[in-house]
C-alpha positions in Angstrom: -34.0 -1.2 51.1 -32.1 1.5 49.2 -30.3 0.4 46.0 -26.3 1.5 46.4 -25.4 4.1 43.8 -22.5 2.5 41.6 -20.2 5.0 40.4 -19.8 5.0 36.6 -16.5 5.6 34.9 -17.9 5.7 31.7 -17.6 9.3 31.0 -14.0 9.3 31.4 -13.7 7.4 28.8 -15.6 9.7 26.4 -13.6 12.5 27.8 -10.1 11.3 27.3 -11.2 10.3 23.5 -12.4 13.6 22.9 -8.6 15.0 21.9 -8.9 11.9 19.4 -12.2 12.6 17.5 -11.6 16.1 17.8 -8.2 16.0 16.2 -10.2 13.6 13.4 -12.9 15.3 12.4 -11.0 18.7 11.8 -8.0 17.2 10.2 -8.9 13.8 8.6 -12.8 14.1 8.2 -13.5 17.0 7.1 -10.9 17.9 4.4 -12.1 14.0 3.1 -16.2 15.5 2.9 -15.0 18.9 1.7 -13.0 17.0 -0.9 -16.0 14.8 -2.4 -17.7 17.5 -2.0 -16.1 20.0 -4.3 -15.2 17.2 -7.2 -19.3 17.7 -7.8 -18.6 21.7 -7.8 -16.8 24.3 -9.6 -14.9 25.5 -6.7 -12.7 27.7 -8.1 -10.0 28.5 -4.8 -9.4 28.1 -1.5 -10.3 31.7 -0.7 -13.7 30.8 -2.0 -16.6 30.4 0.4 -18.7 27.1 0.7 -22.1 28.5 0.1 -20.6 30.4 -2.9 -19.9 26.5 -4.5 -21.9 26.3 -7.8 -23.2 22.4 -8.4 -22.4 21.4 -12.4 -25.8 21.0 -14.1 -23.1 17.6 -14.9 -22.5 15.9 -11.3 -20.4 13.9 -13.1 -18.5 16.4 -15.4 -14.8 17.0 -13.8 -15.1 13.2 -13.5 -15.8 12.5 -17.3 -13.3 15.1 -17.8 -10.2 13.4 -15.5 -11.2 10.1 -17.5 -10.5 11.0 -20.8 -7.9 12.6 -19.6 -4.4 11.1 -21.2 -2.0 12.4 -18.7 -4.3 11.0 -16.1 -4.2 7.6 -17.7 -0.5 7.3 -18.5 -0.1 8.0 -14.8 -2.6 5.1 -13.8 -0.5 3.1 -16.3 2.9 4.1 -14.7 1.5 3.2 -11.4 0.1 -0.1 -11.8 3.4 -0.7 -13.6 6.1 0.2 -11.2 3.6 -1.4 -8.4 4.0 -4.1 -9.7 7.9 -4.0 -11.3 8.4 -3.6 -7.4 5.9 -5.8 -5.2 6.1 -9.0 -7.0 10.0 -9.4 -5.8 9.6 -7.5 -2.8 6.8 -10.4 -1.9 9.2 -13.3 -2.9 12.4 -11.6 -0.9 10.3 -11.2 2.1 8.8 -14.9 2.3 12.3 -16.2 1.5 14.2 -14.0 4.7 10.8 -14.6 6.9 11.5 -18.4 6.0 15.0 -18.1 7.1 15.4 -16.3 10.0 12.1 -18.0 11.5 14.9 -21.2 11.1 12.7 -23.3 8.7 14.7 -23.9 6.1 18.4 -22.8 7.8 19.5 -22.0 11.3 21.3 -18.4 11.1 23.4 -16.9 13.1 22.9 -13.3 14.3 19.5 -12.6 13.1 18.9 -9.8 14.9 22.0 -7.6 12.6 19.9 -9.0 9.8 16.7 -7.9 10.7 18.4 -4.6 11.6 20.1 -4.0 8.3 17.1 -5.3 5.8 14.9 -2.9 8.1 16.7 0.0 8.1 15.9 1.4 4.4 12.3 1.6 5.6 13.1 3.9 8.2 15.3 6.4 5.6 13.4 9.1 4.9 12.4 9.4 1.3 14.0 12.7 0.8 17.6 10.9 1.4 16.8 8.3 -0.6 15.5 10.4 -3.6 19.3 12.3 -3.0 21.0 9.1 -2.2 19.9 7.4 -5.9 20.1 10.8 -7.2 23.8 11.1 -6.7 24.5 7.6 -7.9 22.8 8.0 -11.3 24.0 11.8 -11.2 24.8 13.3 -14.2 27.2 13.8 -15.7 29.3 12.4 -12.8 28.0 9.9 -10.3 29.2 6.6 -9.0 27.0 4.9 -11.9 28.8 7.2 -14.4 32.0 6.3 -13.3 31.5 2.4 -13.3 30.5 2.8 -16.8 33.4 5.0 -17.9 36.1 2.6 -15.8 34.8 -1.0 -16.1 33.3 -0.5 -20.3 35.0 2.2 -21.6 32.5 4.5 -22.2 33.5 7.9 -22.7 30.1 9.9 -22.8 28.5 10.1 -19.6 25.2 8.3 -19.9 21.9 10.2 -18.4 20.1 7.5 -16.6 16.8 9.4 -16.0 16.2 10.4 -19.4 15.2 6.5 -20.6 12.2 6.0 -19.4 12.7 2.5 -18.6 15.6 3.1 -16.5 13.9 5.7 -14.7 11.0 3.4 -13.8 13.0 0.4 -13.4 14.8 3.1 -10.5 11.8 4.3 -8.7 10.5 0.9 -8.8 13.8 -0.9 -6.9 13.5 2.2 -4.4 10.0 1.0 -3.7 11.0 -2.8 -3.6 14.4 -2.1 -1.4 12.6 0.4 0.9 10.0 -1.9 2.0 10.9 -5.6 1.6 12.1 -4.9 5.4 8.7 -4.4 6.8 7.4 -6.5 4.6 10.0 -9.1 6.1 8.8 -8.3 9.9 5.7 -8.7 9.2 5.6 -12.0 7.9 8.0 -13.0 10.6 5.8 -12.3 13.4 2.8 -14.1 11.5 5.1 -17.1 11.7 6.3 -17.0 15.5 2.4 -16.9 16.2 1.7 -20.4 14.7 1.6 -22.6 17.0 4.3 -24.8 17.4 3.2 -28.1 17.5 2.3 -28.6 14.2 6.3 -28.3 13.1 7.3 -30.1 15.8 4.5 -33.1 14.3 6.0 -32.7 10.8 9.4 -33.4 12.1 8.0 -36.6 13.7 7.0 -37.1 10.3 10.2 -36.4 8.4 9.0 -33.2 6.5 12.0 -31.3 5.1 12.0 -27.7 5.7 10.4 -26.5 2.6 7.6 -28.7 3.0 6.7 -27.5 6.3 6.6 -24.1 4.6 4.8 -24.7 1.9 1.9 -27.2 3.5 1.9 -25.8 7.2 3.6 -21.9 6.7 2.1 -20.6 3.5 -1.6 -21.6 4.4 -1.5 -20.1 8.0 -0.1 -17.1 6.6 -3.1 -16.5 4.6 -4.4 -13.3 6.8 -1.1 -11.7 7.1 -0.7 -12.1 2.9 -4.1 -10.7 2.4 -2.6 -7.6 4.9 0.4 -7.4 3.0 -1.4 -7.3 -0.3 -3.7 -4.7 0.7 -1.5 -2.4 2.3 1.4 -2.9 -0.3 -1.7 -2.1 -2.9 -2.7 0.8 -1.0 0.9 2.4 -0.8 1.3 1.6 -4.3 -1.2 3.4 -5.8 -0.4 6.0 -3.5 3.1 5.8 -4.5 4.2 9.9 -4.0 7.5 10.9 -2.2 10.3 9.1 -4.8 9.1 9.5 -8.1 8.3 13.6 -6.9 11.5 14.1 -5.5 14.1 11.6 -7.7 13.1 12.5 -11.2 12.6 16.4 -12.3 9.1 16.6 -14.3 8.3 13.5 -14.2 11.2 12.1 -16.4 10.7 11.9 -20.1 7.4 11.2 -21.6 5.8 11.5 -18.1 7.8 7.7 -17.3 7.3 8.3 -13.8 4.3 10.1 -13.3 1.9 8.6 -10.8 -1.7 9.0 -10.0 -0.6 10.6 -6.8 1.7 13.3 -8.7 -0.6 13.6 -11.3 -3.1 15.1 -8.2 -1.1 17.1 -6.6 0.4 18.9 -10.2 -3.6 19.1 -11.1 -4.3 21.0 -7.0 -1.5 23.1 -6.2 1.5 22.7 -8.8 0.3 26.0 -10.5 -2.8 24.3 -12.3 -5.1 24.9 -9.0 -7.8 23.3 -10.5 -8.9 21.5 -7.2 -12.4 20.2 -8.6 -10.4 18.1 -10.6 -7.5 17.0 -8.4 -10.5 15.9 -6.0 -12.0 13.8 -9.0 -9.6 12.0 -9.7 -8.6 11.1 -6.1 -11.8 9.8 -5.9 -11.0 7.7 -8.7 -7.9 6.4 -7.3 -9.8 5.7 -4.0 -12.7 3.7 -5.9 -10.0 1.7 -7.4 -8.7 0.3 -4.4 -11.5 0.0 -2.8 -12.2 -2.7 -5.7 -9.2 -4.2 -6.0 -9.1 -4.5 -2.2 -12.2 -6.6 -2.8 -10.8 -8.7 -5.4 -7.6 -9.5 -3.6 -9.9 -10.4 -0.1 -12.6 -12.7 -2.7 -9.2 -14.1 -4.7 -7.3 -15.5 -0.9 -10.2 -16.5 1.0 -10.0 -19.6 2.3 -12.4 -21.2 -0.3 -13.6 -24.6 2.4 -13.8 -22.1 5.5 -16.5 -20.4 3.5 -18.1 -24.0 1.9 -18.0 -24.6 5.9 -19.9 -20.8 6.7 -22.3 -21.7 3.9 -23.2 -25.5 5.2 -23.2 -24.0 8.9 -25.8 -21.7 8.0 -28.0 -23.7 5.7 -28.1 -26.1 8.9 -28.8 -23.3 10.7 -31.6 -22.1 8.6 -33.5 -26.3 8.0 -33.2 -26.2 11.9 -34.8 -23.1 12.3 -38.0 -24.3 9.7 -37.9 -27.4 11.6 -38.5 -25.9 14.7 -41.6 -23.6 13.4 -42.8 -26.8 11.2 -42.8 -28.4 14.8 -44.5 -25.3 16.6 
């Protein structure tokens, strides 16, 4: 009997995925690989051919130059500082709002309206937000100077962005204000995905809303919190648009200069030092990878890890026993 021919549709999957694969290779993979390569060369500019790039006798020269650069060190410290200033209150407020809107602590009417209002800053473009806050803290005229004049009797206008800590604080507040709504929505989705029977059992046992949140919600939000921490870490260390658009020339003493703004300045803002910008990008990438790994390690469930180790040990022991029996 002849075998019946079956029609394979697998090739159509590959055909339909081709546009994405081609676009990804051209606009993501190639630029990333090219950036990594030129970090080890003395590549002079976009007009030069790849074949004319000279690899340095000291391949890590660009990296050592960047790491010893005081401005880059300042940019890194600013980035971590402003990320820390905005992330801690962001995650705390998002957790409280998530518990509030999921009905664990108190029942809220009009939840949909409040969710939209809290999430709205996230959908406003960074340029619009920068213009808005630039106007609020404007010099010599602006709402904040009007408040100082009318409420506190200050006669001279105050130039807020000439103060390094105020400049950093405003940038950190904007990052917090733009992203706490997104973090809240992510946490709410995690809470709503939990088994309602857990909370029903806690209600039967007489647990309060706070106890349910502390002993049921938080432990089971571990994976969502890891996602939030890692994405916030990546986004925070790549902070670019608000510091670049809000404060002219990164403020006094490079107060709001971030690592991403430093890289852009090296590559395109008159310097055209593409090799050093590439090295700085790779250094930032390695820092993000290391910190993400630390977050995963610290946030992992120790009991689950111990249980997996025990299961592996038991499986190995059983395998050895079978071999010995044979």
